C-alpha positions as CSV (number, residue, x, y, z in Angstrom):
1,M,0.0,0.0,0.0
2,E,2.9,2.3,0.7
3,L,4.1,1.7,-2.9
4,Y,0.6,2.5,-4.2
5,A,0.5,5.8,-2.3
6,K,3.9,6.7,-3.5
7,A,3.0,5.9,-7.1
8,L,-0.1,8.1,-6.9
9,T,1.9,11.1,-5.6
10,F,3.5,11.0,-9.1
11,A,0.6,9.8,-11.2
12,I,-2.1,12.2,-10.0
13,P,-0.1,15.4,-10.8
14,F,0.7,13.9,-14.2
15,F,-3.0,13.2,-14.8
16,L,-4.0,16.7,-13.8
17,I,-1.4,18.3,-16.1
18,L,-2.8,16.3,-19.0
19,I,-6.3,17.4,-18.1
20,I,-5.2,21.0,-18.1
21,I,-3.4,20.6,-21.4
22,E,-6.6,19.0,-22.9
23,E,-8.6,22.1,-21.8
24,F,-6.1,24.5,-23.3
25,A,-6.1,22.5,-26.6
26,A,-9.9,22.4,-26.7
27,R,-10.0,26.2,-26.3
28,K,-7.4,26.7,-29.0
29,M,-9.5,24.4,-31.3
30,K,-12.7,26.3,-30.2
31,R,-14.3,23.2,-28.8
32,Q,-15.6,22.4,-25.4
33,V,-14.9,19.1,-23.8
34,N,-15.0,20.0,-20.1
35,Y,-18.0,21.2,-18.2
36,G,-17.5,22.5,-14.7
37,M,-19.8,20.4,-12.5
38,D,-19.2,17.3,-14.5
39,T,-15.4,17.7,-14.2
40,I,-15.7,18.3,-10.5
41,S,-17.8,15.2,-10.2
42,S,-15.3,13.1,-12.2
43,L,-12.3,14.3,-10.2
44,S,-14.2,13.7,-6.9
45,S,-15.0,10.2,-8.0
46,G,-11.3,9.6,-8.6
47,M,-10.6,10.8,-5.0
48,T,-13.2,8.3,-3.6
49,N,-11.5,5.4,-5.4
50,T,-8.1,6.5,-4.1
51,L,-9.4,6.7,-0.5
52,K,-11.1,3.3,-0.7
53,N,-7.8,1.8,-1.8
54,L,-5.8,3.6,0.9
55,M,-8.3,2.3,3.5
56,G,-7.7,-1.2,2.2
57,L,-11.3,-1.8,1.4
58,S,-10.6,-4.5,-1.1
59,I,-11.1,-8.2,-0.4
60,A,-9.5,-10.9,-2.6
61,I,-11.4,-14.2,-2.4
62,V,-8.3,-15.9,-3.7
63,S,-5.0,-14.0,-4.0
64,Y,-2.9,-14.3,-7.1
65,G,0.2,-15.0,-4.9
66,W,-1.6,-18.1,-3.4
67,M,-2.7,-19.3,-6.9
68,V,0.8,-19.1,-8.4
69,D,2.2,-21.0,-5.5
70,K,-0.3,-23.8,-5.8
71,V,-0.9,-24.3,-9.5
72,A,2.2,-23.0,-11.4
73,L,3.4,-25.6,-13.9
74,F,6.6,-23.7,-14.8
75,H,9.1,-21.7,-13.0
76,I,9.9,-18.5,-15.0
77,E,12.9,-16.3,-14.4
78,T,12.1,-12.6,-14.0
79,T,13.3,-11.2,-17.3
80,W,11.8,-8.5,-19.6
81,L,9.9,-11.2,-21.4
82,V,8.0,-12.1,-18.2
83,Y,6.9,-8.5,-17.9
84,V,5.5,-8.6,-21.5
85,V,3.7,-11.9,-20.7
86,A,2.3,-10.4,-17.5
87,F,1.1,-7.2,-19.3
88,I,-0.7,-9.2,-22.0
89,G,-2.1,-11.5,-19.4
90,M,-3.4,-8.5,-17.4
91,D,-5.0,-7.2,-20.6
92,F,-6.8,-10.6,-21.2
93,V,-8.1,-10.5,-17.6
94,G,-9.1,-6.9,-18.1
95,Y,-11.1,-7.6,-21.3
96,W,-13.1,-10.4,-19.7
97,S,-13.7,-8.8,-16.3
98,H,-14.9,-5.7,-18.2
99,R,-17.2,-7.8,-20.4
100,F,-18.7,-9.5,-17.3
101,D,-19.3,-6.0,-15.7
102,H,-21.2,-5.0,-18.8
103,K,-23.2,-8.2,-19.2
104,I,-24.3,-9.3,-15.8
105,N,-26.9,-7.3,-13.8
106,A,-25.3,-7.2,-10.4
107,F,-21.8,-6.7,-11.8
108,W,-22.8,-3.6,-13.7
109,N,-23.0,-1.8,-10.4
110,R,-19.2,-2.2,-10.1
111,H,-18.7,-0.3,-13.4
112,I,-21.6,2.2,-13.8
113,V,-19.7,5.1,-12.3
114,H,-17.1,5.0,-15.0
115,H,-19.8,5.4,-17.7
116,S,-22.0,7.9,-15.7
117,S,-20.5,11.1,-17.2
118,E,-22.5,12.5,-20.1
119,E,-19.2,14.0,-21.4
120,F,-16.1,12.3,-22.7
121,N,-12.8,13.7,-21.6
122,L,-9.7,12.8,-19.6
123,S,-11.3,13.6,-16.3
124,C,-14.0,11.0,-16.8
125,A,-11.3,8.4,-16.9
126,L,-10.9,9.0,-13.2
127,R,-14.5,7.9,-12.5
128,Q,-13.6,4.7,-10.8
129,S,-15.6,2.4,-8.5
130,V,-15.8,2.3,-4.7
131,S,-18.4,-0.4,-4.8
132,A,-16.1,-3.1,-6.3
133,I,-14.8,-4.2,-2.9
134,V,-14.7,-8.0,-3.4
135,G,-12.3,-9.3,-6.1
136,I,-14.6,-11.7,-7.9
137,Y,-12.5,-12.3,-11.0
138,F,-9.6,-14.3,-9.5
139,F,-10.4,-17.2,-11.8
140,L,-9.3,-15.2,-14.8
141,Y,-5.8,-15.1,-13.5
142,I,-5.5,-18.9,-13.6
143,P,-3.7,-19.0,-17.1
144,M,-1.0,-16.6,-15.8
145,A,-0.7,-18.7,-12.6
146,F,-0.3,-21.9,-14.6
147,L,2.6,-20.2,-16.5
148,G,4.2,-19.2,-13.2
149,V,4.2,-15.5,-13.7
150,P,5.6,-14.3,-10.4
151,A,3.2,-12.4,-8.1
152,E,5.8,-9.5,-7.6
153,V,5.8,-9.0,-11.4
154,V,2.0,-8.8,-11.5
155,A,2.2,-6.3,-8.6
156,I,4.4,-4.0,-10.7
157,V,2.6,-4.4,-14.0
158,A,-0.9,-3.9,-12.6
159,P,-0.7,-0.2,-11.9
160,I,1.2,0.4,-15.2
161,H,-1.6,-1.4,-17.0
162,L,-4.2,0.7,-15.2
163,F,-2.5,4.0,-15.9
164,A,-2.1,3.1,-19.6
165,Q,-5.9,3.3,-19.9
166,F,-6.1,7.0,-19.1
167,W,-4.9,8.7,-22.3
168,Y,-7.5,7.5,-24.7
169,H,-10.5,9.2,-22.9
170,A,-10.1,12.0,-25.4
171,R,-12.5,13.6,-27.8
172,L,-10.0,15.8,-29.5
173,I,-7.9,13.0,-31.0
174,G,-9.1,11.5,-34.3
175,K,-8.3,8.2,-35.8
176,M,-4.6,7.2,-35.4
177,G,-3.8,5.2,-38.6
178,F,-2.1,1.8,-38.1
179,L,-2.4,2.1,-34.3
180,E,-6.2,1.5,-34.7
181,Y,-5.4,-2.1,-35.5
182,I,-3.2,-2.7,-32.4
183,L,-4.1,-0.5,-29.5
184,V,-7.3,0.8,-27.9
185,T,-7.4,4.4,-29.3
186,P,-9.6,7.4,-28.4
187,S,-11.8,6.5,-31.4
188,H,-12.4,3.0,-30.1
189,H,-13.1,4.2,-26.6
190,R,-15.5,6.9,-27.7
191,V,-17.5,4.0,-29.1
192,H,-17.3,2.1,-25.8
193,H,-18.7,5.1,-23.8
194,A,-21.6,5.8,-26.2
195,I,-25.2,4.9,-25.6
196,N,-26.1,4.7,-29.3
197,D,-27.6,1.2,-29.9
198,V,-24.9,0.4,-32.5
199,Y,-22.2,1.1,-30.0
200,L,-23.6,-0.5,-26.8
201,D,-21.2,-3.0,-25.0
202,K,-18.6,-2.7,-27.8
203,N,-14.8,-2.2,-27.6
204,L,-14.3,-3.7,-24.2
205,S,-10.5,-4.1,-24.5
206,Q,-8.3,-2.1,-22.2
207,V,-5.0,-1.7,-24.0
208,F,-4.9,-4.1,-27.0
209,I,-7.9,-3.9,-29.3
210,F,-7.4,-7.4,-30.8
211,W,-9.4,-9.0,-27.9
212,D,-12.6,-7.3,-29.3
213,K,-11.8,-8.5,-32.8
214,L,-11.0,-12.0,-31.6
215,F,-14.2,-12.3,-29.4
216,G,-16.7,-10.4,-31.6
217,T,-17.2,-7.2,-29.7
218,F,-15.5,-4.7,-32.0
219,Q,-17.2,-1.7,-33.5
220,E,-15.6,1.0,-35.5
221,E,-16.6,4.6,-34.8
222,L,-18.9,5.7,-37.6
223,A,-18.8,9.2,-39.1
224,E,-22.6,9.1,-39.6
225,E,-23.3,8.1,-36.0
226,P,-21.6,10.5,-33.6
227,P,-21.3,9.0,-30.1
228,V,-23.7,10.2,-27.3
229,Y,-22.1,9.6,-23.9
230,G,-23.5,8.4,-20.6
231,V,-25.8,5.6,-19.5
232,K,-29.2,4.6,-20.9
233,K,-30.8,5.1,-17.5
234,P,-29.3,8.4,-16.5
235,V,-28.1,8.8,-12.9
236,N,-29.1,12.5,-12.6
237,T,-26.6,13.4,-9.9
238,W,-23.1,14.8,-9.4
239,N,-22.6,12.7,-6.3
240,P,-20.1,9.9,-7.1
241,L,-21.0,7.9,-4.0
242,I,-24.7,7.8,-4.9
243,I,-23.8,6.9,-8.5
244,N,-21.7,3.9,-7.2
245,Y,-24.8,2.3,-5.7
246,T,-27.7,3.6,-7.8
247,H,-27.9,0.4,-9.9
248,M,-27.6,-1.9,-6.9
249,W,-30.4,0.0,-5.2
250,A,-32.6,-0.4,-8.2
251,L,-32.0,-4.2,-8.2
252,I,-32.7,-4.5,-4.5
253,M,-36.0,-2.6,-5.0
254,D,-36.9,-4.9,-8.0
255,A,-36.1,-8.0,-6.0
256,W,-38.2,-6.8,-3.1
257,R,-41.2,-5.8,-5.2
258,T,-41.5,-8.8,-7.5
259,K,-43.9,-11.6,-6.3
260,N,-42.0,-14.3,-8.2
261,W,-39.4,-16.0,-5.9
262,W,-37.5,-17.3,-8.9
263,D,-37.1,-13.8,-10.2
264,K,-36.0,-12.6,-6.8
265,A,-33.1,-15.1,-7.0
266,R,-32.1,-14.7,-10.6
267,I,-32.3,-11.0,-11.1
268,W,-28.7,-10.5,-9.9
269,F,-27.2,-12.8,-12.6
270,M,-29.5,-12.0,-15.5
271,P,-28.2,-9.8,-18.4
272,T,-27.8,-6.2,-17.5
273,G,-31.1,-4.3,-17.6
274,W,-33.3,-7.5,-17.2
275,R,-36.2,-7.0,-14.8
276,P,-39.0,-9.2,-13.5
277,A,-42.1,-8.8,-15.7
278,D,-44.5,-7.8,-12.9
279,V,-42.2,-5.1,-11.6
280,A,-41.2,-3.7,-15.0
281,E,-44.9,-3.2,-15.8
282,K,-45.8,-1.5,-12.5
283,Y,-42.5,0.4,-12.0
284,P,-41.1,1.2,-15.5
285,W,-37.6,2.8,-15.6
286,E,-37.1,6.0,-17.5
287,Y,-34.3,5.7,-20.1
288,W,-33.1,7.2,-23.4
289,K,-34.4,5.0,-26.2
290,N,-33.0,7.2,-28.9
291,A,-29.5,8.4,-27.9
292,F,-30.1,11.7,-29.8
293,D,-33.0,12.5,-27.5
294,Q,-30.6,12.8,-24.6
295,V,-30.9,15.9,-22.4
296,K,-27.9,16.2,-20.2
297,Y,-28.3,16.5,-16.5
298,D,-27.9,20.0,-15.2
299,S,-28.5,21.2,-11.7
300,R,-28.4,24.8,-12.9
301,P,-25.9,26.1,-10.3
302,S,-25.4,29.8,-9.8
303,K,-22.0,31.2,-10.6
304,S,-21.2,31.5,-6.9
305,L,-22.1,27.9,-6.3
306,Q,-19.9,26.8,-9.2
307,V,-16.9,28.8,-7.8
308,W,-17.5,27.4,-4.3
309,S,-17.7,23.8,-5.8
310,W,-14.2,24.4,-7.3
311,V,-12.9,25.6,-4.0
312,Q,-14.3,22.5,-2.3
313,L,-12.6,20.3,-5.0
314,V,-9.2,22.0,-4.5
315,V,-9.4,21.7,-0.7
316,G,-10.5,18.1,-0.9
317,F,-7.7,17.3,-3.4
318,T,-5.1,19.0,-1.2
319,M,-6.2,16.9,1.7
320,V,-6.1,13.6,-0.3
321,F,-2.6,14.5,-1.5
322,H,-1.7,15.2,2.2
323,V,-2.8,11.6,3.0
324,L,-0.7,10.2,0.1
325,V,2.4,12.2,1.0
326,A,2.2,11.5,4.8
327,F,0.9,7.9,4.4
328,V,4.1,6.3,5.7
329,S,4.1,8.4,8.9
330,F,0.4,7.9,9.6
331,Q,-1.1,5.1,11.8
332,Y,-3.7,3.0,10.1
333,L,-6.4,4.5,12.4
334,E,-5.4,8.0,11.2
335,V,-5.6,6.9,7.5
336,M,-9.1,5.5,8.2
337,L,-10.4,8.5,10.0
338,Y,-8.9,11.0,7.5
339,S,-10.3,9.0,4.6
340,I,-13.8,8.7,6.2
341,F,-13.8,12.4,6.8
342,L,-12.9,13.0,3.1
343,M,-15.6,10.6,1.9
344,V,-18.2,12.5,3.9
345,S,-16.8,15.8,2.5
346,I,-17.2,14.6,-1.1
347,F,-20.7,13.4,-0.4
348,A,-21.6,16.8,1.2
349,Y,-20.3,19.1,-1.5
350,T,-21.4,17.0,-4.4
351,S,-24.9,16.9,-2.8
352,L,-24.7,20.6,-2.7
353,M,-23.8,20.7,-6.4
354,D,-27.1,18.8,-6.9
355,K,-28.9,21.4,-4.7
356,S,-30.1,18.4,-2.7
357,K,-31.3,18.9,0.8
358,M,-29.1,15.9,1.8
359,A,-26.3,18.4,1.7
360,I,-27.3,20.0,5.0
361,P,-27.2,16.9,7.2
362,A,-24.1,15.7,5.3
363,E,-22.4,19.0,6.0
364,I,-23.3,19.0,9.6
365,I,-21.8,15.5,10.0
366,R,-18.7,16.7,8.1
367,F,-18.3,19.8,10.4
368,S,-18.8,17.7,13.6
369,L,-16.4,15.0,12.4
370,G,-13.8,17.6,11.3
371,M,-13.9,19.6,14.5
372,G,-13.8,16.3,16.5
373,L,-10.7,15.2,14.6
374,I,-9.0,18.5,15.3
375,Y,-9.7,18.0,19.0
376,W,-8.6,14.3,19.0
377,N,-5.4,15.1,17.1
378,G,-4.6,18.4,18.7
379,G,-4.4,19.8,15.2
380,W,-5.1,18.7,11.7
381,F,-3.1,15.5,11.3
382,G,0.2,17.1,11.9
383,L,-0.2,19.7,9.1
384,Q,0.5,22.6,11.5
385,E,4.0,21.3,11.9
386,F,4.7,22.2,8.3
387,L,2.2,25.0,7.9
388,P,1.9,27.3,10.9
389,G,-1.7,28.3,11.5
390,A,-3.0,25.3,9.5
391,T,-5.4,24.2,12.3
392,L,-7.0,27.6,12.5
393,L,-7.3,27.8,8.7
394,V,-8.9,24.3,8.5
395,S,-11.4,25.2,11.3
396,V,-12.4,28.4,9.6
397,F,-12.9,26.5,6.3
398,F,-15.2,24.0,8.1
399,M,-17.3,26.8,9.6
400,L,-17.5,28.7,6.2
401,S,-18.5,25.5,4.4
402,L,-21.3,24.9,6.9
403,V,-22.7,28.4,6.7
404,L,-22.5,28.5,2.9
405,T,-24.2,25.1,2.6
406,F,-27.2,26.5,4.4
407,R,-27.1,29.7,2.4
408,F,-27.0,27.9,-1.0
409,I,-29.8,25.5,-0.2
410,A,-31.9,28.3,1.1
411,T,-31.3,30.6,-1.9
412,E,-31.0,28.2,-4.8
413,G,-34.0,26.0,-4.1
414,K,-34.7,22.4,-4.8
415,K,-32.6,20.1,-6.9
416,L,-33.3,20.6,-10.6
417,K,-33.2,18.3,-13.5
418,S,-33.0,19.5,-17.1
419,V,-35.2,16.8,-18.6
420,S,-37.6,17.7,-21.3
421,I,-41.1,16.1,-21.2
422,G,-41.5,13.6,-23.9
423,T,-37.9,12.8,-24.6
424,R,-37.6,9.8,-22.3
425,H,-39.1,6.3,-22.8
426,Y,-39.9,3.6,-20.3
427,L,-37.9,0.5,-20.1
428,N,-39.8,-2.8,-20.0
429,F,-37.9,-6.1,-20.4
430,D,-39.7,-9.3,-20.9
431,S,-38.8,-12.1,-18.5
């Protein structure tokens, strides 16, 4: 975990620099690819995933290290070739785990947050799950374990493979010639993030595109069919923690409401979007049947709320970076408490971005937790040792955040949704 924290202290600034470069390039090309609240939501989602990992909230049913010790048929020396084999093996695992996430009802909840943005840009690449806590795809690593690829090699290759999937979340880059036949390119991945019927569940590869061509899930980006991004059943919130569990909650409600006991059992493992017939008829889901009917979610924030949301993001990001930099010196309890506080913070300010009244109790909890941590620590996690007056500064920010939350909710009214009547359809699946 220390290695993970150290890697992120270098990777995160690099990602942010690329996002800023993308924004400058878009402006120079007179195009818009980033939209304030959506970008804040994406970056906040990235922070929740980082915090989940720092807290160690991941459970492996069977570890790769155990498998390679038990089933390896060969002993492979650690050479450059082993790293190549491991990278290709990780990509094979990535393709099939990605495919299962798209195809199985309960597993879609692990992945929906990544597709939830109705934009397509580098920041949306950071929409990563906090709901995928249990590692259920261990069986996909069996071929690598048979070959005897060492666990330490997999540990090094895994973050490299993950970071290699960032760059192609780009709208400004066109088709890339011969690379289109080898790698997943921005064109390929635009298809993957689209809700157009012709593009649904296509281009599931993560680095090498040949898996899609081999297993029949490839689709080229068509000039006559511009991609429309998001999910068919829109999430209508900026709150990444709500997004992470919105599909699971819908499945729980369907399982509860259906009168058919067989449907209660099988709903979790049916194809994504399947619903019991009795529930689908009585409680239809709203969705975009025609992608081009999509009206993007917009909570219509005032200029002052937008500015305050950016302030919240910067403060939250600074605190996450503080955890990463000081991770080695923190006790596990400190990491847990700091991370829980930041999770509550993200929930609070993204709820405020929605103009949801949930923002008020969330902000009260955040304020109470923050002041309690200052009292417990005698400061803000040692920050005052490097920045004199840090504790007072943090306390004032907590108070200001509490006051402004009440003000914004009082002055900006209820949560708004920019949905035009008549553009949505109702989703009814046959059993």
